[in-house]
C-alpha positions as CSV (number, residue, x, y, z in Angstrom):
1,M,30.0,-25.4,18.6
2,S,30.2,-28.5,20.7
3,S,30.3,-31.9,19.2
4,S,26.8,-32.5,20.6
5,E,25.6,-29.8,18.9
6,F,26.7,-31.2,15.6
7,S,25.3,-34.4,16.3
8,D,21.9,-32.4,16.6
9,V,22.1,-30.8,13.4
10,Y,23.4,-33.5,11.3
11,D,22.2,-36.7,13.1
12,E,25.6,-38.5,12.5
13,P,26.1,-42.0,14.0
14,E,28.3,-42.2,16.9
15,D,30.8,-44.7,15.3
16,S,31.6,-42.5,12.5
17,D,35.0,-44.2,12.0
18,S,33.5,-47.6,11.4
19,E,34.8,-49.6,8.4
20,L,31.4,-51.1,7.9
21,Q,30.4,-50.6,4.4
22,P,26.5,-50.1,3.6
23,T,24.8,-52.7,1.5
24,F,22.7,-51.0,-1.2
25,T,19.8,-53.0,-2.2
26,K,18.3,-52.4,-5.7
27,S,15.6,-50.0,-4.4
28,S,18.0,-48.0,-2.7
29,Q,20.0,-48.0,-5.7
30,Q,17.3,-47.1,-7.9
31,K,16.5,-44.2,-5.2
32,K,20.1,-42.9,-5.6
33,S,19.6,-42.9,-9.3
34,Q,16.8,-40.6,-9.0
35,E,18.3,-38.3,-6.3
36,H,21.1,-37.9,-8.8
37,D,18.7,-36.9,-11.6
38,Y,17.4,-34.2,-9.4
39,R,17.8,-30.8,-10.8
40,L,16.7,-27.2,-9.3
41,Q,14.6,-25.3,-10.9
42,R,14.5,-21.5,-11.3
43,S,17.6,-20.7,-9.6
44,L,18.6,-17.2,-9.6
45,K,21.9,-16.1,-11.4
46,P,24.6,-15.9,-8.7
47,P,24.9,-12.6,-6.8
48,R,28.0,-10.6,-6.7
49,A,29.6,-9.5,-3.2
50,T,31.1,-5.8,-3.0
51,T,31.5,-2.8,-1.0
52,Y,30.8,0.8,-1.4
53,T,31.7,3.7,0.8
54,A,29.0,5.7,2.4
55,K,29.5,8.6,0.5
56,A,29.0,6.6,-2.7
57,L,25.9,5.3,-1.7
58,Y,24.6,8.7,-0.8
59,E,25.7,10.2,-3.9
60,Q,24.0,7.7,-5.8
61,I,20.8,8.1,-3.9
62,Y,20.5,11.7,-4.9
63,S,21.8,11.0,-8.2
64,S,18.7,8.6,-8.8
65,D,21.3,5.9,-9.6
66,V,19.8,4.0,-6.3
67,N,16.0,3.5,-6.3
68,L,15.1,3.0,-2.7
69,S,11.4,2.8,-3.4
70,P,10.4,0.1,-5.4
71,E,6.7,-0.7,-5.5
72,Y,7.1,-3.6,-3.0
73,Q,9.2,-1.8,-0.4
74,R,7.9,-0.6,2.9
75,D,7.8,2.9,3.8
76,V,10.5,4.4,6.3
77,V,9.7,2.5,9.4
78,W,12.5,2.9,11.7
79,T,12.6,5.5,14.6
80,Q,15.1,8.1,15.0
81,E,16.9,5.8,17.7
82,K,17.2,2.9,15.6
83,Q,18.8,5.2,12.9
84,T,21.2,6.8,15.3
85,N,22.1,3.2,16.6
86,L,22.9,2.2,13.1
87,I,25.3,5.1,12.5
88,D,27.0,4.5,15.9
89,S,27.4,0.6,14.5
90,I,29.1,1.7,11.4
91,Y,31.3,3.9,13.2
92,R,32.4,1.2,15.5
93,N,32.8,-1.1,13.0
94,F,30.0,-3.4,14.4
95,Y,28.3,-5.9,11.8
96,I,25.3,-4.8,10.1
97,P,23.6,-6.9,7.0
98,P,24.6,-6.4,3.5
99,I,22.6,-4.1,1.2
100,I,20.8,-6.1,-1.5
101,F,20.4,-4.7,-4.7
102,A,19.0,-5.6,-7.9
103,V,21.3,-4.1,-11.2
104,T,20.3,-3.2,-14.1
105,V,22.5,-1.9,-17.0
106,E,21.3,0.7,-19.1
107,D,21.8,1.1,-23.0
108,D,24.6,3.5,-22.6
109,G,26.5,1.3,-20.1
110,S,25.4,3.2,-16.7
111,E,24.1,0.8,-13.9
112,H,20.9,1.4,-12.3
113,R,20.3,-0.2,-8.7
114,T,17.2,-1.0,-7.0
115,C,17.1,-1.7,-3.2
116,I,15.5,-5.0,-2.5
117,D,16.6,-4.9,1.3
118,G,18.3,-2.4,3.3
119,K,16.2,0.9,2.8
120,Q,16.0,1.1,6.4
121,R,19.9,1.5,6.7
122,L,20.6,3.5,3.5
123,T,17.7,6.1,4.9
124,S,19.4,6.2,7.8
125,I,22.9,7.1,6.2
126,Q,21.4,9.6,4.0
127,L,19.4,11.4,6.9
128,F,22.7,11.5,9.1
129,M,24.9,12.9,6.0
130,D,22.0,15.5,5.3
131,G,22.4,16.6,9.0
132,L,19.0,15.3,9.9
133,I,19.7,12.8,12.5
134,P,23.0,12.9,15.1
135,H,25.4,10.7,15.8
136,R,24.9,10.2,19.6
137,D,28.1,9.4,21.7
138,S,27.5,6.0,23.6
139,M,29.3,7.1,26.6
140,T,28.4,10.6,27.3
141,G,24.9,10.8,25.2
142,Q,26.1,13.8,23.6
143,K,24.9,14.4,20.2
144,Y,27.1,15.5,17.0
145,W,26.1,16.4,13.5
146,F,27.4,15.6,10.3
147,K,26.6,19.1,9.2
148,N,24.4,22.2,9.7
149,V,21.1,22.7,7.9
150,D,18.8,25.7,7.3
151,S,17.3,26.2,10.8
152,S,14.4,27.9,8.9
153,K,13.3,24.4,7.4
154,F,13.5,22.3,10.8
155,K,12.4,23.1,14.2
156,R,15.5,22.8,16.2
157,T,16.6,24.5,19.2
158,G,20.1,25.3,20.8
159,R,23.8,25.1,19.1
160,R,24.6,22.2,17.1
161,Q,27.7,20.1,17.8
162,L,29.5,19.3,14.6
163,L,31.6,16.5,14.2
164,P,35.2,17.0,13.6
165,N,36.1,17.0,10.1
166,K,38.3,13.8,10.5
167,L,35.3,11.9,11.9
168,R,33.1,13.0,9.1
169,T,35.7,11.8,6.4
170,T,35.9,8.7,8.5
171,F,32.0,8.1,8.1
172,S,32.3,9.0,4.4
173,N,34.7,6.5,3.9
174,K,33.2,3.5,5.6
175,Q,32.8,0.6,3.5
176,I,29.1,-0.8,3.4
177,V,28.8,-4.4,2.4
178,C,26.5,-4.9,-0.5
179,V,25.2,-8.1,-2.5
180,E,24.3,-7.5,-6.1
181,Y,21.9,-9.7,-8.2
182,S,21.5,-9.1,-11.8
183,E,19.1,-10.3,-14.5
184,L,16.3,-10.1,-12.1
185,T,12.6,-10.1,-13.1
186,D,10.4,-8.1,-11.1
187,L,9.0,-11.3,-9.6
188,D,12.4,-12.4,-8.4
189,E,13.0,-9.0,-6.6
190,R,9.5,-9.4,-4.9
191,D,10.4,-13.2,-3.8
192,I,14.0,-12.2,-2.7
193,F,12.3,-9.3,-0.6
194,K,9.6,-11.7,1.1
195,R,12.5,-14.3,1.8
196,V,14.8,-11.4,3.5
197,Q,12.3,-9.9,5.7
198,Q,13.4,-10.9,9.3
199,G,13.1,-7.6,11.0
200,M,10.2,-6.0,11.4
201,A,7.2,-8.0,10.0
202,L,5.3,-6.8,7.0
203,T,2.0,-5.4,7.6
204,P,-0.9,-7.0,6.1
205,S,-1.2,-4.1,3.6
206,E,2.3,-4.6,2.9
207,K,2.1,-7.9,2.2
208,L,-0.4,-7.2,-0.6
209,S,2.3,-5.0,-2.1
210,V,4.5,-7.7,-2.6
211,L,2.3,-9.7,-5.2
212,S,3.0,-9.7,-8.7
213,T,0.0,-10.6,-10.8
214,A,-2.0,-9.1,-13.7
215,R,-4.3,-7.8,-11.2
216,T,-1.7,-6.1,-8.8
217,V,-0.1,-4.6,-12.0
218,F,-3.5,-2.8,-12.5
219,I,-4.0,-2.0,-9.1
220,R,-0.3,-0.3,-9.2
221,K,-1.5,1.6,-12.5
222,L,-4.8,3.0,-10.6
223,L,-2.5,4.1,-7.7
224,S,0.1,6.0,-10.2
225,T,-2.8,7.5,-11.9
226,Y,-5.2,8.5,-9.2
227,V,-3.2,9.2,-6.0
228,T,-1.3,12.0,-7.1
229,D,-0.7,15.6,-5.4
230,E,-3.4,16.5,-8.2
231,T,-5.8,13.8,-7.8
232,L,-6.8,11.9,-4.4
233,G,-3.4,13.0,-2.9
234,K,-5.5,16.1,-2.0
235,L,-7.8,13.9,0.1
236,N,-6.3,13.6,3.9
237,W,-6.3,9.5,4.3
238,D,-3.8,7.1,5.0
239,T,-1.5,5.9,2.5
240,A,1.5,4.6,4.7
241,R,2.9,1.1,4.7
242,G,0.5,0.0,1.8
243,A,-2.5,1.1,3.2
244,D,-3.4,2.6,-0.3
245,V,-2.5,-0.7,-2.2
246,R,-5.2,-2.4,0.4
247,V,-8.2,0.0,0.1
248,F,-7.8,0.1,-3.8
249,S,-7.5,-3.8,-3.8
250,H,-10.7,-4.0,-1.9
251,A,-12.7,-1.4,-3.6
252,V,-11.7,-3.0,-6.9
253,F,-12.5,-6.7,-5.5
254,C,-15.9,-5.4,-4.6
255,M,-16.5,-3.8,-8.2
256,E,-15.5,-7.1,-10.0
257,L,-17.6,-9.0,-7.6
258,W,-20.4,-7.0,-7.7
259,I,-20.5,-7.2,-11.9
260,F,-20.8,-11.0,-11.7
261,N,-23.1,-11.4,-8.4
262,P,-24.3,-8.2,-6.7
263,D,-25.7,-10.5,-3.7
264,E,-22.3,-11.9,-2.9
265,V,-21.1,-8.5,-1.8
266,K,-21.9,-8.0,1.6
267,S,-19.0,-6.2,2.8
268,H,-15.5,-5.3,1.7
269,G,-14.3,-8.4,1.6
270,T,-11.8,-10.1,4.3
271,L,-7.9,-9.8,3.8
272,Q,-7.5,-13.3,3.1
273,Q,-10.2,-13.0,0.4
274,V,-8.7,-10.2,-1.3
275,E,-5.1,-11.6,-1.1
276,K,-6.4,-14.9,-2.6
277,W,-8.2,-12.8,-5.4
278,L,-4.9,-10.6,-6.0
279,A,-2.8,-14.0,-6.6
280,G,-5.2,-15.5,-9.0
281,A,-4.1,-15.8,-12.7
282,E,-7.1,-14.1,-14.2
283,D,-7.0,-10.6,-15.5
284,F,-9.7,-8.0,-15.5
285,T,-12.0,-7.7,-18.9
286,K,-11.5,-4.7,-21.0
287,D,-14.9,-3.6,-19.9
288,I,-14.4,-4.0,-16.3
289,K,-10.8,-1.9,-16.4
290,A,-12.7,1.1,-18.4
291,Q,-15.6,1.0,-15.5
292,I,-13.2,1.0,-12.7
293,R,-11.2,3.8,-14.3
294,E,-14.4,5.8,-15.2
295,T,-15.1,5.3,-11.7
296,Y,-12.0,6.9,-10.3
297,D,-12.4,9.3,-13.1
298,I,-15.3,10.8,-11.4
299,Y,-14.0,10.4,-8.0
300,V,-11.4,12.4,-8.7
301,K,-13.6,15.2,-10.2
302,I,-15.7,15.3,-7.0
303,A,-12.5,15.4,-4.8
304,T,-10.9,18.3,-6.8
305,S,-14.2,20.3,-7.9
306,S,-14.8,23.4,-5.6
307,K,-18.9,22.6,-6.2
308,Y,-18.9,18.9,-4.9
309,R,-15.7,18.3,-2.9
310,E,-16.7,19.5,0.3
311,P,-18.1,16.4,1.8
312,L,-14.7,14.6,1.5
313,F,-13.5,17.3,3.8
314,A,-16.3,17.6,6.2
315,Y,-14.3,15.2,8.6
316,K,-10.6,15.4,9.6
317,K,-9.9,12.2,7.6
318,V,-11.3,9.8,5.3
319,S,-11.1,6.4,7.0
320,P,-9.6,3.6,4.8
321,L,-13.2,1.9,4.8
322,E,-14.5,5.2,3.1
323,M,-11.9,5.2,0.7
324,I,-13.3,1.5,-0.1
325,F,-17.1,2.4,-0.3
326,I,-16.9,5.7,-1.7
327,P,-15.5,4.4,-4.9
328,L,-18.0,1.5,-4.6
329,L,-21.1,3.8,-4.2
330,I,-20.0,5.9,-7.5
331,F,-19.3,2.7,-9.4
332,I,-22.7,1.0,-8.4
333,H,-24.9,4.3,-9.0
334,G,-22.7,6.5,-11.3
335,V,-21.0,4.2,-13.7
336,I,-22.7,1.0,-14.5
337,P,-26.4,1.9,-14.6
338,P,-27.9,3.0,-17.7
339,S,-27.0,6.8,-18.4
340,E,-30.3,8.1,-17.6
341,S,-30.3,6.3,-14.2
342,R,-26.9,7.4,-13.2
343,L,-26.5,9.9,-10.4
344,S,-25.2,13.2,-11.1
345,L,-22.1,14.4,-9.8
346,K,-24.1,16.8,-7.6
347,K,-26.3,14.0,-6.5
348,L,-23.1,11.7,-5.8
349,S,-21.5,14.3,-3.8
350,M,-24.6,14.5,-1.6
351,Q,-25.0,10.9,-1.2
352,I,-21.3,10.6,-0.2
353,S,-22.2,13.1,2.5
354,D,-25.0,11.2,3.7
355,L,-22.9,8.0,3.5
356,R,-20.1,9.8,5.8
357,S,-22.7,10.9,8.2
358,F,-24.7,7.4,8.6
359,V,-21.6,5.6,9.1
360,R,-20.6,7.8,12.1
361,K,-23.9,8.3,13.3
362,N,-24.5,4.5,13.6
363,N,-21.0,3.3,14.7
364,T,-18.8,4.6,17.7
365,D,-15.8,4.9,15.2
366,V,-15.3,4.2,11.3
367,R,-12.9,0.9,11.8
368,M,-12.0,-1.3,9.2
369,N,-14.3,-4.4,10.1
370,A,-17.0,-6.7,8.9
371,R,-19.6,-5.0,11.1
372,V,-19.0,-1.4,9.6
373,G,-18.2,-2.4,6.4
374,K,-21.6,-4.4,6.1
375,S,-23.6,-1.5,7.1
376,M,-22.0,0.8,4.6
377,M,-22.9,-1.7,2.0
378,E,-26.3,-2.2,2.9
379,Y,-26.8,1.6,2.8
380,I,-25.2,1.9,-0.9
381,K,-27.6,-0.9,-1.7
382,Q,-30.7,0.7,-0.6
383,L,-30.3,4.0,-2.7
384,E,-32.6,4.3,-5.6
385,P,-31.6,5.2,-9.2
386,E,-31.8,8.6,-10.8
387,P,-35.6,9.0,-11.8
388,T,-35.7,9.2,-15.6
389,S,-37.9,11.1,-17.7
390,K,-38.9,11.1,-21.5
391,T,-36.8,14.4,-22.0
392,F,-33.9,13.4,-20.1
393,T,-30.6,13.6,-22.3
394,K,-26.8,13.1,-21.5
395,N,-26.5,16.5,-22.6
396,K,-28.7,17.5,-20.0
397,R,-27.0,15.6,-17.1
398,Q,-23.7,17.2,-18.4
399,R,-25.0,20.6,-17.9
400,E,-26.5,19.8,-14.7
401,D,-22.9,18.5,-13.4
402,G,-21.2,21.8,-14.8
403,D,-23.9,24.4,-13.9
404,I,-25.2,23.6,-10.6
405,E,-23.5,25.2,-7.5
406,H,-22.1,22.8,-5.0
407,P,-24.2,23.6,-1.3
408,S,-22.1,23.6,1.7
409,V,-22.0,20.3,3.8
410,S,-24.1,21.9,6.5
411,S,-27.0,22.5,3.8
412,Y,-27.4,19.2,3.0
413,P,-30.7,17.2,4.2
414,H,-28.3,14.6,5.2
415,S,-30.9,11.9,4.2
416,T,-32.5,10.8,1.0
417,S,-35.8,9.5,-0.3
418,Q,-36.3,5.7,0.3
419,R,-34.2,4.0,-2.5
420,T,-34.1,0.4,-4.0
421,L,-31.3,-0.4,-6.4
422,P,-32.4,-2.2,-9.5
423,T,-30.2,-5.4,-8.5
424,P,-31.0,-8.7,-7.2
425,E,-33.2,-8.7,-4.1
426,T,-31.4,-7.6,-1.0
427,S,-32.4,-7.9,2.9
428,T,-34.3,-4.8,4.1
429,L,-32.9,-3.1,7.3
430,S,-34.9,-1.7,10.2
431,S,-35.8,2.0,10.1
432,V,-33.0,4.1,10.7
433,S,-32.7,8.0,11.0
434,S,-30.1,9.7,9.2
435,A,-27.8,12.3,10.9
436,D,-29.2,15.8,10.3
437,E,-28.0,19.3,11.2
438,P,-29.8,21.1,14.1
439,G,-33.2,22.2,13.2
440,S,-33.5,20.0,10.1
441,K,-36.3,17.2,9.7
442,R,-35.2,13.7,10.4
443,K,-36.3,11.3,7.6
444,K,-36.2,7.4,7.7
445,M,-33.2,6.6,5.5
446,F,-34.2,2.6,5.0
447,T,-37.4,0.9,4.6
448,S,-38.8,-1.0,7.4
């Protein structure tokens, strides 16, 4: 760096060798005293720099001593080209940024590491040593593989060129620089993660995952309970790069807002609104938590029941917006009304079918924007509660939910009677015809 560049950085006077001494006034002395009194707060314990061989890190990943996927981490987003370029950099001793770990010591003295930064690099090493990505010679373009894999599991053609044993050993022994923090809280880990993200920008959904508040803790518990292979994971919807966190956050945001002021729920809310809400210090009340859990319990029952699940598989995918408004429909019409006014599982299933048909008929696509969200919210607000009778009992509803066979999607009327929700008055919509199957009669969905 040139002297002029240093000058730009530090803004030093030209005559740095001058013997003139500065004269301190009383105010400047007080200021200097105040500066000496300043103390940094919330400093982390200094990290430890170390190195591990590629083989050691690989083995720790498979023994679960290294956790690559804490809740705030993004998914694997590097392309294969980026991954193979990293392998080449390691082989040729080019610089790669250190891996950042949070280290915890278990009661038996064993150490567990959580990857705060470096998931893409560690995943690349893992895939290479698993034989799933190649090393590509930068001069010839020839691909070389660390090992063979079962060809029946992977669609690969042609004969693989394996690396010589010497080069495989060389890679296994390559030293990977790591920085290790100890005694970190979950909030500390998330703060470090946010500060070091200088590569691929976080998506808006991933930014929500970084927050750590009472509300986000509850959202993550919902995800761990209701987004598994046996629950809502059965549906075809996007959960990558924090998309699952985002749709659950929007849905729960609307549910809580509905409890306090239904008139304020006009759409699914903006990302900025939801982010600000998630960052708040307030927790949910026990009653609201119970109602939200009941909502997703019902959603799972519908999604996993052979009687009621067909509307959720009527189209190729369930859009993010539908993953917000389907639970909201269940919450408003199947959870918070009095027992005798709640829609049964059968009728909730039918309304889900109608909602999905309606949004596709009235929009060119189901994008996550205010216009489409507003139309879905207005649809939900127009639905009538379940008609009641003096002979209605809770047991009768349970028998109905358990005994009535679920009709196929094609047999649904795809429209319902004109409905009005018993909440504060909402603006009515112009008459809109519902989507219907060929040969079925059209009925008006909303009041004019």
